[in-house]
VODRENVEX-944576 format. One record per residue (C-alpha): residue in three letters; z, x, y. Coordinates in steps of 0.1 Angstrom, whole numbers, plus 5000, padded with zeros to 4 digits. Example, Ala and Ser with C-alpha at 12.3 -4.5 7.8 and 13.67 -1.06 7.14 Angstrom:
BEGIN
ALA507851234955;SER507151374989;
END
This chain:
BEGIN
MET525350695101;SER525050965128;SER526151225103;GLN523651405082;ARG525151285050;GLY525050925062;LYS521450955072;SER520551115038;LEU522250825019;ALA520450575041;LEU517050745034;MET517750744997;LEU518450364998;LEU515350295019;ALA513050524998;MET514250364965;THR513550024978;GLN510050114990;PHE509450264955;VAL510249934938;VAL508049744963;VAL505049974958;ILE505249994920;ASP505149614917;ALA501549614928;SER500649834898;ILE503349794872;VAL501949474858;ASN498449634852;VAL499249774818;ALA501149454809;LEU498249224816;PRO496949194780;SER500449104768;ILE500948854796;GLY497648694789;ALA498448654752;HIS501948514757;LEU501148274786;HIS497548184775;PHE495848304807;SER492148274809;ARG490348604815;ASP489448514851;ASP492948394860;LEU494648694847;SER493748904877;TRP495748664899;VAL498948814884;VAL498149114906;ASN496248934934;ALA499048684941;TYR501348964950;THR498749154970;LEU497748834989;THR501248745003;PHE502249115007;GLY499149185029;GLY499248845046;PHE502848845058;LEU503449215067;LEU502749175104;LEU505048885106;GLY507649075086;GLY507549365110;ARG508049145140;LEU510848945124;ALA512649275118;ASP512349365155;LEU513549025167;LEU516148915141;GLY517649255131;ARG516049515108;ARG519049545084;ARG519349175082;MET515649125073;PHE515749415049;MET518549245030;ILE516948895031;GLY513649045019;LEU515449214990;VAL517148894979;VAL513848704980;PHE512148984961;SER514849004934;LEU515048624928;ALA511248604926;SER511248894901;LEU513848704880;ALA511848384881;GLY508648574871;GLY510348734842;LEU511448394830;ALA508048234835;GLN506847994808;SER503447914822;GLU500448054841;ALA501247874874;TRP504947964872;LEU504248334870;ILE501548334897;ALA503848144921;ALA506748384914;ARG504448684921;ALA503348524954;VAL507048494965;GLN507648854953;GLY504948954977;LEU506548765005;GLY509848944999;ALA508049274999;ALA506349195032;ILE509749145047;VAL511449455032;SER508749715037;PRO508249715075;ALA511949665080;ALA512749975059;LEU510050185077;SER511250075111;ILE514850165102;ILE513650515094;THR511850545128;THR514950425147;THR517450635126;PHE515750975126;ALA514851175157;GLU511151195164;GLY509951535154;SER510851755124;GLU513751535113;ARG511551225112;ASN508751415097;ARG511051525068;ALA512251165064;LEU508651035063;GLY507651305039;ILE510251175014;TRP509150815022;GLY505550915017;ALA506251094985;VAL508150794970;ALA505750534983;GLY502650734973;ALA504050804938;GLY504850444933;GLY501350344924;ALA501150604897;ALA504750554885;GLY504050174883;VAL501450234856;LEU503850474837;LEU506850244838;GLY504649944830;GLY503450114798;ILE506950224788;LEU508549884794;THR505749684779;SER505549894747;GLY509349944743;LEU510649594753;SER508249324765;TRP506049244795;ARG508949044810;TRP510849364817;VAL508249484842;LEU509749204864;PHE513349204852;VAL513749574861;ASN513549484898;VAL516549244898;PRO519549484894;ILE517849744917;GLY517249484945;ILE520749334943;VAL522449674943;ALA520249784973;ALA521049464992;GLY524749514985;LEU524749884997;ALA522749805029;PRO525749695051;ARG527550025042;LEU524750265046;LEU522450105073;LEU523250025110;GLU521949705124;SER519349735151;GLN516849505168;SER514549485198;GLU516149495232;ASP512949425252;GLY514249095265;THR512148885241;GLU513948555235;GLY511248315222;PHE509448345189;ASP505648315188;ILE505248045161;PRO501547965168;GLY500748335167;ALA502748385135;VAL501048095118;THR497448195127;VAL497748565120;THR499548515087;ALA497048245076;GLY494048455088;LEU495248765070;ALA496148575038;LEU492848395037;LEU490948725043;VAL492848905015;TYR492248594992;THR488548595000;VAL488048964992;VAL490048964960;ASP488348644948;ALA484848764958;VAL484748974926;ASN484748654905;VAL482648414926;GLY480248664943;TRP480048794979;GLY477048584987;SER478548254974;THR479047964997;GLY482847964991;THR483148335000;LEU481148295032;LEU483047985043;ARG486348155036;LEU485348465055;ALA484248245085;GLY487548065083;SER489648385082;PHE487748525112;ALA488148195131;LEU491948205125;LEU492148575136;ALA490048495167;ALA492448205175;PHE495348445171;VAL493848685197;ALA493348385221;ILE496948275215;GLU498448615220;ARG496648665253;ARG498448345267;GLN501848395251;ARG504748515273;HIS506448685243;PRO503548745219;LEU504048835182;LEU501549125187;PRO501649265223;PHE498149415226;SER499549675249;ILE500649865218;PHE496949945212;ARG496850145244;LEU498350415222;ARG495150595211;THR496750765181;LEU498350445168;ARG495050265171;GLY493150545153;ALA495850575126;ASP495650205118;ILE491850215114;VAL492050525092;GLY494950365072;LEU492550085064;LEU489950335050;ILE492650525030;GLY493450195013;MET489750115007;SER489050464992;LEU492050534971;PHE494050224959;SER491350114935;MET491350464918;PHE494450354898;PHE492550044886;PHE489450224875;ILE491150524859;SER493450284839;LEU490350094826;TYR488650424818;LEU491650554798;GLN492150234779;ASP488650084774;VAL486550414771;LEU489050674758;HIS491050404739;PHE494450514751;SER497450294743;PRO499450144772;ILE502250394769;LYS499750694766;THR497950554797;GLY501150534816;LEU502150894806;SER498751014818;TYR499750924853;LEU502751154853;PRO500851464867;LEU499451244895;ALA502951104904;VAL504551454904;GLY501651594925;ILE502051324951;ILE505851394954;ILE505151774958;SER502251724982;ALA504051475005;GLY506851735010;VAL504352005017;GLY502451765040;SER505551675061;GLN506152055067;LEU502552115076;VAL502651825101;THR505651995119;ARG503752325118;ILE500152235127;GLY500251865136;PHE499451535118;LYS495651535127;PRO494551835107;VAL496751735078;LEU495251385078;ILE491651525079;ALA492451765050;GLY494051485030;LEU490951265034;VAL488651555025;LEU490651614993;ILE490551244985;ALA486751244989;ALA486451554967;ALA488651404940;LEU486651084939;ILE483351274937;TRP484851474908;PHE485951144891;SER482451014895;ARG481351264869;VAL483551134840;PRO481451114809;ALA481050854781;PRO481150904753;GLY482851234747;GLY485151244777;SER488751364775;PHE491851344797;ALA492351724800;ALA488751804808;ASP487751504830;VAL490851324844;LEU493651574849;GLY491851794875;PRO490651524899;SER494051344895;LEU495851654908;LEU493351684937;ALA493751314945;ALA497551354944;PHE497451624972;GLY494951414992;LEU497151104990;GLY500351294998;PHE498851465028;SER497051155042;PHE499850905035;VAL502551105053;SER500351215082;VAL498850875089;THR502350715089;ILE503650975113;GLY500550925135;ALA500950545134;VAL504550555148;THR504150845172;GLY504850755208;THR506050395201;LYS509050255219;PRO512250155201;HIS511449785203;GLU508049835188;ALA509250015156;GLY508949715133;LEU505549615148;ALA504149965144;SER505449975108;GLY503949635100;LEU500649735115;ILE500150055094;ASN501449875062;THR499049585069;SER496049825074;GLN496749995041;GLN497349675021;VAL494349485035;GLY492249805030;GLY493449824994;ALA492449464987;LEU489149495005;GLY488349824988;LEU489149704953;ALA486949394958;ILE484049594971;LEU484349874945;ALA484849624916;THR481749444927;VAL479849774928;ALA481149884893;ASN480449544877;SER476949514892;ARG476049864879;THR477449794844;GLN475649454841;SER472449614853;LEU472549874826;ILE473449624799;SER470549394809;GLY468349704810;GLY468949764773;GLU472149984772;HIS473849894740;ASN476950124743;SER479449924764;ALA481550244770;VAL478550414786;ALA477750104808;LEU481350074819;THR481650444828;LYS478450444848;GLY479850154867;PHE483050334874;ASP481050644885;ARG479150444911;ALA482450294924;PHE484050634928;LEU481150764948;VAL481350464972;GLY485150524975;ALA484450884984;GLY482150755011;PHE485050555026;ALA487250875026;ILE484551075044;VAL484150805070;GLY487950815074;ALA487951195080;PHE485151155106;LEU487050875124;THR490251085124;MET488351355143;VAL487051095168;LEU489850845172;VAL493151035167;SER494351235197;SER494551605192;ARG496851635221;ASP499351385206;SER499151585173;ARG499751915190;GLU502551785213;GLN504351615184;ALA504251935163;ALA505352155192;ALA508251925201;ALA509251905164;ARG509352285161;ARG511352315193;GLY513752045180;ASP513851885215;LEU512851525205;GLU515651285207;ALA516551015182;VAL515550665191;THR518550465203;VAL518650085199;
END
């Protein structure tokens, strides 16, 4: 594993696994109409095919990262893959609404174990500096392209085979990856002397995060001002407050708050939340625009994401080189500015009379470079300066920030879009395509606002010195690999 070839094979395995985990958040989007027809979903319940996965993925990430540190990163990577694969098989075989939603929830649990374990294996395998930057560039390219590729693959599989194959496709990939892990990955775990496991902390933070994600994704249906939403928000904040109180008293806490003394990690996690809020919902709204306004077929919608996916792959590679040359802070700011510009451009999509070439392709490519730059640089920033025994925790934190941000952003922006559309219809707009598009336009502008705030907070919260020192050390090649 110390050889370059061994590291390359390990990175290929880890990146492929992350690709599968990421696409599963979006691969079912194009298949939702077919799923609804076959399993007799109600219109409101159909969104829970996506939300059930997001809910458990976001809720269990922090716990998954700490489990990797304490119980072994390779071990948890393999366990997570098995859980993910079996849940995918169960979902593909689903015969009822409840069966499929439950399988998707367990899939999310498996993903929450796999993802931070894989990222922490990268941070403990590759030397901090240019070597790790290159590895995280590949990781960022694959993970960033996963959202776009999920729509593409979902369209191909749904049109060519059936909706069940968007789940079945995970099974052989997951089983093969779990089988290769002992050969390609070295086992590592925290050696910070931690013996106990913080059960009260694990329960409260997981319940608090899961309830928070559930509240924001369900608020689209029941309303932000409803009694149920307000009570659940209060409950999630109470659980998270209880978690903070527990952690301050624990001898071996699940989340040692000392990690937040790292200014750059703290800033990167906050900015990661805003990246999720600004960009993750873009895939959702563009898919709706292409299908409901431009009347694209599922497979044509999927193919429309190909330039975006390719752009992310290219830009993540460029971004990792720029981080080594000029530091992660300016690259992150540039990425967020590009995201904001792309979303402002998207807010001008017309109806009727729009087209993919004139109105979607340009901002898609701009968004691809924004995502590639920001995803790679925020991940590098979030693990810069961490100690070996904190690798899983730092990985879990940045993953949690982005997933919770994505769920929160989609809930807010869907509410914005729906409110605008309903207002236009009640005001006498008879063309539903026009009303829908005006709603999307308003949501894109709010998303651009999140990205602008993220760029500003990057300037304020992320250390320029850490960025410069990391880049300088990477260019010199004098950073040592983490040993565990």
